[in-house]
C-alpha positions in Angstrom: -19.8 7.9 9.9 -16.8 10.2 11.3 -12.9 8.3 11.0 -13.6 7.5 15.2 -16.8 5.8 14.7 -15.2 4.0 12.1 -12.3 2.5 13.9 -14.3 1.8 16.3 -16.5 -0.3 14.2 -13.5 -2.0 13.2 -12.2 -2.6 16.4 -15.6 -4.3 17.3 -15.5 -6.7 14.3 -12.3 -7.5 14.9 -13.2 -8.7 18.1 -15.9 -10.6 17.2 -13.9 -12.5 13.8 -14.2 -16.2 15.6 -18.2 -16.0 14.7 -19.2 -17.7 11.6 -20.4 -16.1 8.6 -23.7 -17.6 6.5 -23.0 -15.6 3.2 -19.9 -15.0 1.5 -20.1 -12.2 -1.3 -17.3 -12.4 -3.7 -17.1 -9.0 -5.6 -15.2 -8.4 -9.3 -14.6 -4.1 -10.0 -13.9 -2.7 -13.2 -14.1 0.9 -14.2 -17.9 1.0 -15.5 -19.7 -2.2 -13.5 -18.7 -4.7 -10.8 -20.0 -8.4 -10.7 -21.1 -10.3 -7.3 -21.1 -13.5 -6.6 -22.8 -15.3 -3.7 -22.0 -18.4 -1.5 -24.1 -19.6 1.4 -22.4 -22.3 3.8 -25.6 -23.6 4.2 -25.3 -24.9 0.4 -21.8 -24.3 -1.6 -22.1 -26.0 -4.4 -24.8 -23.4 -5.5 -23.6 -20.1 -6.8 -25.4 -16.9 -7.4 -24.1 -14.2 -10.1 -25.4 -10.5 -11.0 -23.6 -7.8 -12.5 -24.3 -4.0 -11.6 -23.1 -0.2 -13.2 -20.5 1.1 -10.9 -23.2 3.9 -9.3 -24.7 4.6 -6.3 -27.7 3.4 -8.2 -25.7 0.4 -8.6 -24.5 -0.2 -5.1 -28.7 -0.1 -3.7 -29.8 -2.5 -6.7 -26.9 -4.9 -5.5 -28.4 -4.9 -2.0 -31.9 -5.0 -3.6 -30.8 -8.1 -4.8 -29.2 -9.8 -1.6 -32.5 -8.7 0.0 -34.7 -10.8 -2.7 -32.1 -14.1 -1.8 -32.6 -13.7 2.1 -29.5 -11.8 2.3 -29.2 -8.4 4.6 -25.3 -6.5 5.3 -25.3 -7.8 8.6 -23.1 -9.7 10.5 -24.3 -12.9 8.8 -22.6 -11.4 5.7 -18.5 -11.0 4.7 -17.7 -9.2 1.4 -14.9 -9.6 -0.3 -12.9 -7.6 -2.8 -9.5 -7.8 -4.6 -7.8 -3.9 -3.6 -8.3 -2.2 -7.5 -7.0 1.3 -6.2 -9.6 3.9 -6.8 -12.2 1.8 -8.8 -13.1 0.0 -5.6 -13.5 3.1 -3.4 -16.8 3.8 -4.0 -18.4 0.0 -3.2 -15.9 0.4 -0.1 -18.0 3.7 1.1 -21.2 2.6 0.5 -20.4 -0.8 2.1 -18.5 0.8 5.3 -21.8 3.3 5.7 -24.2 0.2 5.6 -21.9 -1.1 8.7 -20.8 -4.7 6.4 -18.0 -7.0 7.6 -15.8 -6.1 4.5 -12.4 -8.0 3.6 -9.9 -6.4 0.8 -7.5 -8.6 -0.2 -4.3 -8.5 -2.1 -5.3 -10.1 -5.3 -2.1 -12.1 -5.7 -3.4 -14.0 -2.6 -6.3 -14.7 -4.1 -4.9 -16.1 -7.5 -2.7 -18.0 -5.7 -5.0 -19.6 -3.7 -7.6 -20.4 -6.7 -4.5 -23.1 -7.6 -4.4 -24.0 -11.8 -6.9 -22.3 -14.3 -7.2 -21.5 -18.0 -9.2 -18.9 -19.0 -10.7 -16.4 -16.6 -13.9 -13.5 -17.3 -15.2 -11.2 -14.7 -18.1 -13.3 -13.8 -15.6 -16.5 -13.0 -13.3 -13.9 -11.4 -16.3 -12.9 -8.7 -17.1 -16.8 -8.0 -13.5 -17.6 -7.4 -13.0 -14.5 -4.7 -16.6 -15.3 -3.1 -14.8 -19.5 -2.7 -11.9 -17.3 -1.3 -13.7 -16.3 1.3 -15.8 -19.0 2.0 -12.4 -20.6 2.6 -10.1 -18.7 4.3 -12.7 -16.5 6.4 -11.2 -17.6 9.2 -8.3 -15.4 8.3 -9.7 -12.4 7.3 -8.4 -9.4 7.6 -11.7 -6.7 7.4 -11.1 -3.6 5.8 -9.9 -0.6 8.4 -10.8 2.8 7.6 -8.0 5.7 6.8 -7.8 8.9 7.9 -9.4 11.3 5.4 -6.2 13.8 5.7 -4.3 10.5 4.6 -6.5 9.4 2.0 -5.8 13.1 0.0 -2.5 12.6 1.0 -2.4 9.8 -0.8 -4.0 11.0 -4.3 -1.7 13.9 -3.9 1.2 11.8 -3.7 -0.1 9.8 -6.7 -0.5 12.8 -8.7 2.8 14.4 -7.9 4.9 10.6 -9.2 3.1 11.1 -12.6 3.8 15.0 -12.8 7.8 13.7 -12.0 7.3 10.8 -14.8 5.8 13.7 -17.5 8.9 15.7 -16.3 11.3 12.4 -16.9 10.2 11.6 -20.4 10.4 15.2 -21.6 14.1 15.6 -20.4 15.7 12.5 -21.2 15.2 12.7 -24.5 17.1 15.3 -24.9 19.8 14.7 -22.9 20.5 11.6 -24.8 20.6 13.5 -27.8 23.3 15.5 -26.4 25.2 12.6 -25.3 25.4 11.5 -28.8 26.6 14.8 -29.8 23.1 15.8 -31.6 23.4 19.3 -29.6 21.8 21.4 -32.2 18.6 19.0 -31.9 19.2 18.9 -28.1 18.7 22.2 -28.2 15.8 22.6 -30.0 14.1 20.0 -28.3 14.8 22.2 -24.8 13.6 25.7 -26.1 10.1 23.6 -27.9 9.3 21.6 -24.0 10.6 24.6 -21.8 7.7 26.2 -21.1 5.9 22.9 -20.5 8.3 21.5 -18.4 8.0 25.3 -16.4 4.7 24.3 -16.2 5.4 21.1 -14.9 7.2 22.0 -12.2 4.9 24.7 -10.9 2.4 22.1 -10.6 4.8 19.8 -9.1 5.9 23.0 -6.1 1.8 23.4 -5.7 1.1 19.7 -5.1 4.0 19.8 -2.2 2.6 22.8 -1.1 -0.4 21.0 -1.0 0.7 18.0 1.0 2.7 19.9 3.6 -0.6 22.1 3.9 -2.6 19.2 4.6 -0.7 17.6 6.9 0.3 20.8 9.2 -3.7 21.3 9.5 -3.8 17.9 11.1 -2.1 17.7 14.2 -1.9 13.9 14.5 -0.2 13.6 11.6 1.9 16.8 11.8 3.4 14.9 14.8 4.1 11.9 13.0 5.7 13.4 10.4 8.1 15.0 12.9 8.4 12.0 14.7 9.6 9.9 11.2 11.9 12.7 10.2 13.6 12.8 13.2 15.3 9.3 12.4 18.6 10.6 10.5 18.5 10.1 6.7 14.1 10.0 6.5 13.1 13.1 4.2 9.7 14.8 4.2 9.0 12.8 1.0 9.6 9.5 2.2 7.7 10.5 5.8 4.6 11.8 4.2 5.0 8.3 2.0 5.5 5.9 5.5 2.9 7.5 6.6 0.0 7.0 3.5 0.6 3.6 3.1 1.0 2.4 6.9 -2.3 4.0 6.9 -1.0 6.2 10.1 1.0 3.2 11.4 -2.0 1.5 12.0 -2.1 -1.3 9.3 1.2 -3.2 10.9 1.2 -4.4 13.9 5.4 -4.4 14.1 8.3 -3.6 12.5 9.1 -6.6 10.7 6.1 -6.8 9.2 6.4 -3.3 7.7 10.1 -3.9 6.0 8.4 -7.3 4.7 6.1 -4.9 3.3 9.2 -2.6 1.6 10.8 -5.5 0.5 14.2 -5.4 2.9 14.1 -8.2 4.7 16.1 -11.7 3.5 14.5 -14.7 3.4 16.3 -18.3 3.4 15.4 -20.5 0.4 16.1 -24.4 0.8 14.8 -27.4 -0.2 16.8 -31.1 1.2 20.0 -31.1 1.7 21.6 -30.2 -1.9 19.5 -27.0 -3.2 20.4 -24.1 -1.1 20.0 -20.5 -2.2 21.5 -17.2 -0.5 19.2 -15.1 1.3 17.3 -12.9 -0.8 14.2 -10.2 -0.5 11.3 -10.8 -2.1 10.1 -9.5 -5.3 6.5 -8.7 -4.1 7.2 -5.6 -2.0 5.7 -1.6 -2.4 8.9 -1.0 -4.3 7.7 2.9 -4.4 8.7 2.5 -1.0 11.5 0.4 -1.1 13.2 3.0 -4.0 13.0 5.8 -1.3 13.9 3.9 1.2 16.9 3.3 -0.4 17.8 6.7 -0.9 17.7 7.1 2.3 19.8 4.3 3.4 22.4 6.1 1.1 22.0 9.6 3.3 22.2 7.8 6.6 25.5 6.0 5.6 26.8 9.5 4.7 25.2 11.5 7.8 24.7 9.1 10.7 28.0 8.1 12.5 26.3 4.7 13.7 24.9 3.9 10.2 28.3 4.7 8.6 30.3 2.6 11.0 28.0 -0.1 10.6 28.3 0.2 7.0 32.2 0.4 6.8 32.7 -2.6 9.7 30.6 -4.9 7.2 32.0 -3.9 3.9 35.4 -4.4 5.7 34.2 -7.9 6.4 33.8 -8.7 3.3 29.7 -8.3 3.0 28.1 -7.3 -0.6 27.8 -3.8 -0.3 23.8 -3.9 -1.8 23.3 -6.2 1.4 24.3 -3.6 3.5 22.4 -1.2 2.3 19.2 -3.7 2.5 20.4 -3.9 6.3 20.5 -0.3 6.8 16.9 0.4 4.6 15.9 -2.3 7.5 17.4 -0.5 10.0 15.8 2.8 9.3 12.4 1.1 9.3 12.7 -0.5 12.7 13.8 3.2 13.8 11.0 5.1 12.4 8.4 2.4 13.9 10.2 2.6 17.3 9.8 6.3 17.2 6.2 6.4 15.9 5.3 3.8 18.7 6.9 5.1 21.5 5.7 8.8 20.4 9.2 10.5 21.3 12.2 11.9 18.7 15.0 9.6 17.8 18.2 10.1 19.7 21.9 8.4 19.0 21.5 5.0 20.9 17.7 5.0 20.7 17.5 1.7 19.7 19.4 0.2 22.6 17.7 2.8 25.3 14.5 0.8 24.0 15.9 -2.2 24.0 
């Protein structure tokens, strides 16, 4: 199935979400197997469970198992699973190919909806996910397909981060020895690990070159990256990361949703007349994007006249410096979302012109 057909199918399903499902299948996925729990709306007190291998044969056996219970992969059945990274890729692709209704939910949402619990195993986890789908199916957000190029770039970015982490693990101890005055030991370590570091740096450059090549081969992605980078302070790495984590800016409806996802929107916390806390950002955020946006904000404060003036004005008013930097991160997200939405390069006073 092509990406366009997947998007068309997703759009069609989204428009028909008001329909009632008859069957709910909760799936708990691990590396080598997955557990499926079936609940029918007609008899929600009965749960049917079965475990399958994480293979193409296991996916087929699950479908046969459902058919034995008079359940087909059609509009009457809603599959629900937690996002587990690459572990759920195989089953997701299989269900999409079968045109099944699929809901991939944040694990934290399912956990908090389950209430107080003690102990857990794969079977109970699958049952809990099935119950979650039954209870909140009217709020279901069907799985939205991502472009194959974006998926490829996502894997490359993840590998690049692993390489960078490996380089840090090798270089930091030697640097710490230098700071402690152990110069000879530091020199010895640097000499021993130099070939490994050079090889890792070469691998990092190769990954970055492949990411750039993949973007250039996809005209739509290339245009979006150029638009994002037109915003002062946003570099190639951040532009690519934003493109990946937003699925090409199709996963969020507006800039505020994206800002919340990045953890840069402050929220109030008040209870009654006596309990009042300072506004603060939520810890539930994409920390990778948040760190990248912090670097972008620092760059924008130095190089963008409007951001620099804003930062100096707010700090002069006595505002906390980190709060002002966070506000700059928020502004950058709104600028990025605006240029992608309007398909035009960023210009000075862009926001005011578009308002």
